[in-house]
C-alpha positions in Angstrom: -3.0 10.6 21.5 -4.5 13.7 20.0 -8.0 15.3 20.8 -9.5 18.3 18.8 -12.8 20.3 20.0 -15.7 21.6 17.3 -19.0 21.3 16.0 -20.2 18.6 14.0 -23.1 17.9 12.1 -24.0 15.4 9.2 -23.5 17.0 5.3 -27.3 16.6 4.3 -28.7 18.5 7.8 -26.3 21.2 8.5 -28.5 22.8 11.0 -28.1 20.7 13.3 -24.7 20.4 14.9 -23.5 18.8 17.9 -20.3 19.5 19.8 -17.4 17.0 20.0 -13.8 16.0 19.5 -12.3 14.4 17.3 -9.7 11.9 18.7 -6.1 10.1 17.2 -4.2 7.6 18.8 -2.7 4.3 18.6 -7.0 2.8 18.3 -7.6 4.8 15.4 -9.7 7.9 14.6 -13.3 8.4 16.5 -15.7 11.0 16.9 -16.6 11.2 20.6 -20.2 13.4 20.3 -21.6 15.0 23.4 -25.0 14.3 21.9 -26.2 12.4 19.2 -26.1 13.0 14.8 -28.5 10.3 14.4 -31.7 9.0 16.7 -30.7 6.0 18.9 -34.0 5.0 18.6 -37.0 4.7 15.8 -40.9 4.5 16.4 -42.3 0.9 15.4 -45.7 1.5 16.5 -48.4 3.2 17.8 -51.6 1.5 19.6 -54.3 3.6 21.6 -57.1 1.9 23.5 -59.3 4.4 22.5 -59.8 7.8 21.5 -59.7 9.4 24.9 -56.6 7.4 26.1 -53.0 8.3 25.6 -50.9 6.9 22.3 -48.5 4.2 23.7 -45.1 4.2 21.1 -43.0 1.8 20.9 -39.6 2.5 20.4 -36.5 -0.3 18.7 -33.5 0.5 18.9 -31.8 2.4 15.4 -30.3 1.0 12.7 -26.3 2.3 12.3 -25.6 0.6 9.5 -25.8 3.7 7.7 -22.3 5.5 6.5 -23.0 9.1 7.1 -20.9 12.4 5.4 -20.0 15.0 8.5 -18.6 18.2 7.9 -16.8 20.2 11.2 -15.5 23.2 12.3 -12.7 22.5 14.2 -11.1 24.7 17.3 -8.0 24.3 15.5 -6.6 25.1 11.9 -7.3 23.9 9.4 -10.7 24.5 10.8 -12.6 23.0 8.1 -12.9 19.2 8.2 -14.3 16.3 6.5 -15.5 12.5 8.4 -16.1 10.2 5.7 -17.9 7.0 5.9 -18.8 7.7 9.4 -20.2 4.4 11.7 -21.8 4.7 14.8 -19.8 2.3 16.9 -20.6 3.3 20.1 -23.8 5.3 22.2 -24.2 5.8 25.9 -27.2 7.4 27.7 -26.0 9.6 30.4 -29.3 10.2 33.3 -29.4 14.0 35.4 -31.0 15.6 37.6 -31.6 18.0 34.9 -32.8 15.2 32.0 -30.9 12.8 30.3 -29.0 13.0 27.1 -27.1 10.7 24.7 -23.6 10.7 23.9 -22.4 8.8 20.2 -19.1 7.6 19.1 -18.3 7.2 15.4 -15.7 5.9 13.5 -15.0 7.4 10.2 -13.0 5.7 7.4 -10.4 8.6 6.4 -10.7 12.6 7.1 -10.4 15.2 5.0 -8.7 18.2 6.7 -8.6 22.0 4.9 -12.3 21.6 3.0 -15.7 20.7 3.4 -15.8 18.0 0.4 -18.7 16.2 -1.4 -17.0 13.0 0.7 -16.2 9.7 -1.9 -17.9 12.0 -5.2 -15.2 14.1 -4.6 -12.9 14.6 -7.3 -9.0 15.9 -7.1 -6.3 16.9 -9.5 -3.3 16.3 -8.0 -2.0 13.9 -4.9 0.9 14.4 -2.8 2.3 11.3 -1.0 5.7 11.2 1.3 6.3 7.9 3.0 9.0 6.9 5.7 12.9 7.9 4.8 11.3 9.8 1.5 14.0 12.3 3.2 16.9 10.1 2.7 15.9 8.5 -0.4 15.8 11.8 -2.4 18.7 13.8 0.3 17.9 16.8 -1.7 20.6 19.7 -1.8 19.9 23.1 -1.2 20.8 23.5 2.6 24.2 25.0 3.3 26.1 26.2 6.3 29.1 28.9 7.0 32.0 27.9 8.5 30.8 28.1 11.9 33.0 30.1 14.7 32.2 31.8 18.3 31.5 35.3 15.9 28.9 34.2 13.6 27.7 31.4 11.7 24.6 31.1 8.6 22.4 28.8 7.6 21.3 29.1 3.9 18.5 27.6 1.8 18.3 27.2 -2.2 15.1 26.1 -3.2 16.2 22.9 -5.9 15.2 23.5 -9.5 11.5 20.9 -9.8 12.1 17.5 -11.3 9.8 15.8 -12.8 9.3 13.1 -15.4 5.8 11.9 -17.0 4.4 8.2 -17.2 3.1 6.8 -20.0 -0.6 7.9 -19.4 0.8 11.8 -19.8 0.5 11.7 -15.5 3.7 14.7 -14.7 5.5 13.0 -11.7 7.3 15.5 -9.4 9.6 15.4 -7.0 8.0 18.5 -4.2 9.4 20.3 -1.6 7.0 21.9 1.0 9.5 24.1 4.2 8.4 25.5 7.2 9.9 27.6 10.1 10.0 29.5 13.3 11.3 32.8 13.4 14.5 33.4 15.8 13.8 33.5 19.4 16.6 33.5 22.5 17.2 29.7 21.9 17.5 29.8 17.9 15.3 28.8 15.4 14.9 26.4 12.8 14.2 25.5 8.6 12.7 21.9 8.2 11.9 20.6 4.5 9.8 17.8 3.9 9.8 15.5 -0.1 7.3 14.7 -1.3 6.3 12.8 -4.5 3.4 14.7 -6.6 1.1 13.6 -9.4 -0.9 15.8 -11.6 -2.0 16.7 -15.0 -4.4 13.9 -14.9 -8.2 13.2 -15.0 -9.7 15.0 -11.9 -10.6 11.7 -9.7 -11.9 10.7 -6.9 -9.5 9.8 -4.1 -10.5 5.9 -4.1 -9.3 5.9 -7.7 -5.9 8.2 -6.9 -5.4 5.9 -4.5 -5.3 2.5 -6.6 -2.8 4.7 -9.8 -0.9 6.7 -8.0 -0.5 6.3 -3.8 -0.6 2.2 -3.9 1.9 1.8 -6.6 4.8 4.5 -5.5 4.4 3.8 -1.8 5.0 0.0 -2.8 7.8 1.3 -5.3 10.0 3.5 -2.7 10.1 0.5 -0.4 11.4 -1.5 -3.3 13.7 1.8 -3.6 14.8 2.2 -0.2 15.4 -1.7 0.6 12.9 -1.8 3.3 9.2 -1.6 4.3 8.3 2.1 4.3 4.7 3.1 4.9 2.7 5.7 3.4 2.8 9.0 6.7 1.2 11.5 5.2 -0.9 12.0 1.7 -2.7 15.7 0.4 -5.5 16.4 -2.4 -5.9 19.5 -4.5 -9.5 20.5 -5.4 -9.7 23.8 -6.6 -6.5 25.3 -6.2 -6.6 23.9 -2.4 -4.9 21.6 -1.0 -6.8 19.3 1.7 -4.5 16.4 4.0 -5.9 13.2 4.3 -5.6 11.3 7.9 -6.7 7.6 8.4 -6.5 4.5 10.7 -4.0 3.0 8.5 -1.7 6.2 8.4 -1.7 5.9 12.2 -0.8 2.3 12.5 1.7 2.7 10.5 3.5 6.1 12.0 5.1 3.6 14.3 6.2 0.6 12.4 9.1 2.8 10.6 13.0 1.6 10.2 14.9 4.7 9.6 17.5 4.9 7.2 20.3 7.2 6.7 20.9 8.4 3.0 24.0 6.2 2.8 21.8 3.2 3.9 19.0 3.5 1.0 19.5 0.5 -1.7 18.7 3.0 -5.1 18.5 6.8 -4.2 16.7 8.9 -6.1 20.1 10.0 -7.8 20.9 6.7 -9.2 17.5 5.7 -9.8 15.7 8.7 -11.2 12.2 9.7 -10.7 11.4 8.5 -14.8 11.6 4.8 -13.1 8.9 6.1 -10.9 7.0 7.2 -13.6 7.7 4.2 -15.6 6.4 2.2 -12.7 3.0 3.8 -12.5 2.3 2.1 -15.5 4.1 -1.3 -14.6 1.4 -1.4 -12.1 -1.4 -1.1 -14.4 -0.5 -4.4 -15.4 0.8 -5.8 -12.3 -2.5 -4.5 -10.3 -2.3 -6.1 -6.7 0.6 -7.2 -6.2 3.3 -4.9 -6.1 2.1 -4.0 -2.8 2.2 -8.1 -1.2 5.8 -7.8 -2.8 6.6 -4.3 -0.8 5.2 -5.8 2.7 7.4 -9.3 2.4 10.3 -7.4 4.0 7.5 -5.7 6.9 4.2 -7.8 7.9 4.3 -10.8 5.7 7.7 -11.4 7.4 5.7 -11.8 10.5 3.2 -14.5 9.1 4.3 -18.5 8.9 6.8 -19.7 6.4 4.1 -21.5 5.1 2.0 -18.7 4.4 4.8 -16.6 2.9 5.8 -19.7 0.6 2.2 -19.9 -0.8 1.9 -16.1 -0.7 5.2 -15.2 -2.7 4.9 -18.5 -4.9 1.2 -17.4 -5.8 2.4 -13.3 -6.9 5.6 -14.9 -9.0 3.1 -16.6 -11.2 0.5 -14.2 -11.2 3.6 -11.3 -11.4 5.0 -13.1 -14.5 1.8 -13.5 -16.0 0.8 -10.0 -16.0 4.0 -8.7 -17.0 5.0 -11.1 -19.9 1.3 -12.1 -21.4 3.2 -13.0 -24.3 5.3 -15.9 -23.3 3.5 -19.0 -24.0 4.1 -22.4 -24.3 2.5 -22.2 -27.7 0.1 -19.9 -30.1 -3.4 -19.9 -29.5 -4.1 -21.1 -33.0 -1.9 -24.4 -32.6 -3.4 -24.7 -28.7 -6.8 -24.0 -30.5 -6.0 -27.3 -33.5 -4.4 -29.4 -31.2 -7.5 -29.4 -28.3 -9.6 -30.2 -31.7 -7.4 -33.0 -33.0 -7.7 -34.3 -29.1 -11.5 -33.4 -28.8 -11.9 -35.7 -32.5 -10.2 -38.6 -31.1 -11.9 -39.0 -28.1 -15.4 -38.4 -29.5 -16.6 -41.4 -28.7 -15.6 -41.7 -24.9 -18.0 -41.5 -21.9 -19.1 -37.7 -21.6 -17.7 -37.3 -18.1 -14.1 -38.0 -19.0 -14.1 -35.9 -22.0 -15.4 -33.0 -19.6 -12.4 -34.5 -17.5 -10.3 -33.8 -20.9 -11.2 -30.5 -21.8 -10.9 -29.4 -18.7 -6.8 -30.2 -18.8 -6.9 -29.1 -21.9 -8.5 -25.5 -21.6 -5.3 -23.5 -20.5 -3.0 -25.4 -22.8 -0.6 -23.0 -24.7 0.2 -21.1 -21.2 3.6 -21.6 -19.2 4.1 -24.2 -16.8 4.9 -22.7 -13.0 8.2 -23.9 -13.4 9.1 -22.4 -16.7 7.1 -19.0 -15.6 9.9 -18.7 -12.3 12.4 -19.7 -15.2 11.5 -16.5 -17.0 11.7 -14.7 -13.5 15.2 -16.0 -12.5 16.3 -15.6 -15.6 15.3 -11.6 -15.5 17.2 -10.7 -12.8 19.9 -13.0 -13.3 21.9 -9.6 -14.2 20.7 -7.3 -11.8 20.5 -9.7 -8.8 23.9 -11.6 -8.7 23.7 -14.5 -7.2 20.2 -14.3 -6.5 18.8 -17.7 -7.3 22.1 -19.9 -6.7 22.0 -22.6 -8.6 18.5 -21.7 -11.1 17.7 -25.0 -12.1 18.2 -26.3 -8.7 16.4 -23.2 -7.1 13.2 -23.2 -9.7 12.9 -26.8 -8.8 12.9 -25.7 -5.0 10.6 -23.2 -5.2 8.0 -25.1 -7.4 7.9 -28.8 -4.7 7.6 -25.8 -1.8 4.8 -24.0 -3.8 3.2 -27.2 -4.4 3.7 -29.1 -0.9 0.6 -26.6 0.3 -1.1 -25.7 -3.1 -1.7 -29.1 -3.3 -1.9 -30.1 0.2 0.8 -32.9 -0.9 3.1 -31.9 2.7 2.5 -32.1 5.8 3.9 -30.4 9.5 7.6 -28.8 8.4 10.5 -30.6 10.2 13.5 -29.1 10.2 15.1 -29.2 7.0 12.3 -28.1 5.8 11.9 -25.0 8.0 15.5 -24.0 6.1 14.6 -24.8 3.1 10.9 -23.0 3.6 13.0 -19.9 4.9 15.8 -19.5 1.8 12.5 -20.2 -0.8 10.5 -17.5 1.3 13.9 -15.1 1.2 14.5 -15.5 -2.3 11.6 -15.1 -3.3 11.5 -11.4 -1.1 14.8 -10.6 -3.9 13.3 -12.1 -6.6 10.1 -10.3 -7.4 11.1 -6.8 -6.2 13.7 -6.4 -8.5 11.5 -7.9 -11.5 9.7 -5.4 -10.2 13.0 -2.6 -10.4 14.4 -3.7 -13.5 11.1 -3.4 -15.5 10.6 0.3 -14.3 13.5 1.1 -16.5 16.7 0.9 -14.1 19.4 -0.9 -15.6 20.7 -4.4 -14.3 24.3 -3.2 -14.3 22.8 -0.5 -12.1 21.0 -2.5 -9.6 23.7 -5.0 -9.3 26.0 -2.4 -8.3 23.5 -1.4 -5.4 22.9 -4.6 -4.0 27.0 -6.0 -4.3 27.2 -2.8 -1.5 24.2 -3.3 -0.3 24.5 -4.9 3.8 21.1 -6.5 3.7 21.3 -8.3 0.2 25.2 -9.4 1.2 23.2 -11.0 4.2 20.9 -12.4 2.4 22.8 -14.4 -0.1 25.2 -15.5 3.2 22.1 -16.9 4.8 21.4 -18.3 2.0 24.6 -20.9 1.6 23.4 -21.8 5.7 20.0 -22.4 4.9 20.2 -24.0 1.0 24.1 -25.5 0.3 22.9 -27.3 -2.2 21.7 -25.0 -4.4 23.4 -21.9 -3.1 27.0 -23.1 -2.0 30.1 -22.7 -4.1 31.5 -25.9 -3.4 28.2 -27.3 -5.7 28.6 -24.8 -8.4 
């Protein structure tokens, strides 16, 4: 828990500051004020029995639905702070012999440290992103230490040249290093380096747009490359050559849910995957939309859900991923589909209108691939990059289709013991295959991914689990 004291005011009313504290803990971020930024009561009516009698004012609780933009000056650096989309969540009246006063607590959607901004309307021209395990993923060189002896030891650091790549949209994606140090003391000193992915040279955009275009895709993709869910832990934005840091409840929530990885425990480190794959995935995500975060979370939050939920969600994502990444893969072209629909329409023209509507509905997506064919196409895409991931592919496709349809079409009941094992196998395999498709579409070579997964302990354990859970699909004897 951290508490920072300061002065706070609504951006539109700087003449009325209120003392308070900005508190961050496992419940999120909140602003606790020793006073109020907005009135607790509003006048709804005034009544007077005569001109000589005092007016009677009728009050009602004020509405706290308005989202406030709050500026602050904190006692700690960086002092200039902006709290965006603050909602009043609690009020309290305190009575004292000297008179009463009100306390107010507000909850911001996110906080910007280092500048007074225009809130959601503020635009930025660069972003820096840190996820859990990014330092191990990058594993940058630069530090050296002389042979240690009793007389002398030297720690040196040489910053490496900038690594960068370009997305097809023109954005520059680079690796940024930030350094901090302590001055020598009687007990020693230290040099600390942080690794960031930086995106720049794009049209000025709001934080929400930057999140959609860069932050969410890169965070999702790095989790896939690292091989374990690695959430966003720090984000910084640049405006007018000034870098500001953003904090939010989500960042605080994820800070304690990280599985730490050493450099040798990373699935596809920077030296193998290259920065170009990160830049390429920025473009891939423009087609995939909101699907990568679900795939990246498959080994995290989603794994805590019921098996039915996992299968339904991943099965649906699989269909959507194929549809978005391979839009040109169809059963027949649009002209043929139109011609066949026309023929069927003519042949059924004398049928009841209700029946014709049913037939037209069934033929509306005639050219689109069915679910089994889409899943088969995904399996084919990872055949080389993820050896053994689908076992006997034809049987695997049938198992995935049956599992998905049993709940999507509500043909199944509660899971029995055999179904539990099968659903586990379907969910586990889809996690790897969907991640594999994303990784390969970013430009990582099939042979590179295959070499990495075959020495990755989690993947080897996955294949062993599959043989136990679904032997008819994965057992070597069945093949």
